[in-house]
C-alpha positions as CSV (number, residue, x, y, z in Angstrom):
1,M,189.9,2.1,-57.4
2,D,188.4,-0.4,-58.5
3,E,191.5,-2.6,-60.5
4,A,193.3,-1.7,-57.6
5,E,190.8,-3.7,-55.6
6,R,190.5,-6.3,-58.0
7,V,194.6,-6.5,-58.0
8,V,194.4,-6.6,-54.1
9,A,191.9,-10.1,-54.7
10,G,193.8,-10.9,-57.1
11,E,190.6,-11.1,-59.7
12,P,191.0,-9.7,-63.1
13,G,188.0,-7.6,-64.2
14,P,187.0,-7.6,-67.8
15,G,189.6,-5.5,-70.5
16,D,191.9,-5.5,-67.0
17,R,195.2,-7.1,-68.7
18,W,197.2,-8.9,-66.5
19,A,200.3,-10.8,-67.2
20,P,200.1,-14.6,-66.3
21,G,201.6,-14.6,-62.3
22,Y,200.5,-10.8,-61.9
23,P,199.5,-9.6,-59.4
24,D,202.3,-11.1,-57.1
25,A,203.0,-11.1,-53.3
26,F,204.9,-7.4,-53.9
27,D,202.0,-6.2,-56.1
28,V,199.2,-7.1,-53.5
29,K,201.1,-5.5,-50.8
30,G,201.8,-2.3,-52.5
31,V,198.4,-1.8,-53.5
32,S,197.0,-3.0,-50.1
33,S,199.2,0.2,-48.7
34,Y,197.8,2.3,-51.2
35,L,194.4,1.7,-50.6
36,A,194.9,1.9,-46.3
37,T,196.0,5.4,-47.4
38,C,192.5,6.3,-49.5
39,S,190.5,5.1,-46.6
40,I,192.4,6.9,-43.9
41,S,193.5,10.3,-45.8
42,G,192.4,9.8,-49.7
43,D,194.2,9.5,-52.9
44,P,198.0,10.0,-52.0
45,T,198.0,10.9,-55.8
46,P,201.1,11.5,-57.6
47,F,202.8,9.8,-54.9
48,G,200.9,6.6,-54.6
49,T,200.8,3.2,-56.8
50,Y,201.2,2.4,-59.9
51,E,201.7,-0.4,-62.7
52,I,204.3,-1.5,-64.8
53,R,203.0,-2.8,-68.1
54,R,204.7,-4.5,-70.9
55,G,205.3,-1.8,-74.0
56,S,205.1,-4.7,-76.7
57,D,201.1,-5.6,-75.1
58,G,200.2,-3.1,-72.7
59,Y,200.3,-6.5,-69.7
60,A,200.5,-5.6,-66.1
61,I,203.4,-7.3,-65.2
62,G,204.4,-5.4,-61.8
63,G,204.0,-2.0,-59.8
64,L,206.1,0.6,-58.2
65,G,205.3,3.5,-56.2
66,F,205.9,5.0,-52.8
67,N,205.9,4.6,-49.5
68,G,204.4,8.0,-48.5
69,P,204.3,11.9,-50.1
70,P,207.7,13.7,-49.3
71,D,209.8,14.3,-46.2
72,A,210.8,17.0,-44.8
73,E,213.5,17.4,-46.6
74,D,211.7,17.0,-49.6
75,T,212.7,13.1,-50.7
76,V,210.4,9.9,-51.2
77,T,210.8,6.4,-50.8
78,V,209.9,4.4,-53.5
79,G,209.3,0.8,-54.1
80,Y,208.7,-1.9,-57.4
81,S,208.6,-5.4,-58.0
82,V,207.4,-7.0,-61.3
83,I,206.6,-10.4,-61.8
84,A,209.2,-13.8,-61.4
85,S,208.2,-14.3,-65.5
86,E,209.9,-10.9,-66.1
87,H,213.3,-10.8,-64.4
88,G,216.3,-9.5,-66.3
89,N,214.3,-7.6,-69.0
90,G,214.8,-4.5,-67.8
91,Y,211.4,-3.5,-67.1
92,A,211.9,-2.2,-63.2
93,T,214.4,-0.6,-64.5
94,E,213.0,1.2,-66.9
95,A,210.0,1.6,-64.7
96,L,212.3,3.6,-62.1
97,R,214.3,5.3,-64.8
98,G,210.5,6.8,-65.6
99,L,209.5,7.3,-61.9
100,L,212.9,9.4,-61.5
101,A,212.0,11.6,-64.2
102,H,208.6,12.5,-63.6
103,L,209.7,12.9,-59.0
104,R,212.4,15.3,-60.8
105,A,209.9,17.3,-62.8
106,L,207.3,17.3,-59.9
107,G,209.9,18.9,-58.3
108,V,211.0,16.5,-55.3
109,R,214.3,16.9,-53.9
110,G,215.4,13.1,-53.7
111,V,214.3,9.3,-53.3
112,K,215.7,6.6,-51.4
113,G,215.2,2.6,-51.8
114,D,215.9,-0.1,-49.7
115,T,216.7,-4.1,-50.5
116,D,218.3,-7.3,-48.9
117,H,221.8,-7.6,-48.7
118,G,220.6,-10.6,-51.1
119,N,218.5,-9.2,-53.7
120,L,221.2,-8.5,-56.7
121,A,218.4,-7.6,-59.0
122,S,217.5,-5.0,-56.9
123,Q,220.6,-3.7,-56.0
124,R,221.6,-3.5,-59.8
125,V,218.4,-1.6,-60.7
126,M,218.9,1.3,-57.9
127,A,222.5,1.6,-59.0
128,A,221.2,1.5,-63.1
129,A,218.8,4.4,-62.5
130,G,221.3,6.3,-61.2
131,M,220.8,5.6,-57.2
132,R,223.9,5.0,-55.2
133,Q,224.5,2.7,-51.9
134,V,224.8,5.7,-49.5
135,G,224.4,2.6,-45.8
136,E,223.6,-1.1,-44.5
137,D,222.8,-2.8,-41.4
138,D,222.6,-6.2,-41.0
139,R,219.5,-7.1,-42.8
140,L,219.1,-4.4,-46.1
141,R,221.0,-2.0,-48.3
142,Y,220.3,1.4,-48.5
143,Y,220.6,3.9,-52.1
144,A,220.0,6.9,-52.3
145,L,219.5,9.8,-55.2
146,R,219.4,13.8,-54.9
147,F,218.3,15.6,-57.8
């Protein structure tokens, strides 16, 4: 919880391992939602927010998490981001694949995600992780995967 508050403030503490550019606006937004949930209904673990850490040095380079607990269909909605300097290195795909494996182990039956039409990188991440486009509207493309 302490590190989450530092992420929102954008001020690392002693021992925090953050890559330059972390956190970005998406990380701050996701962690702010996590903290709001904690203050209202308690820690949502395992359906909270997680840091994406670079394997080579353990530095935080992004985040991923859930928009809430499973719904009535036992499906969760996920979101993720990686700092700009790490785009194109496969970290978001690797993190999303790991999260999907974790969801399967938890017994969750499905996952959803969405992205702007122009965010081709995010569309590639979801497709590479096994999610398929299931719809779109004037602003977003929607992806899903059933286990």
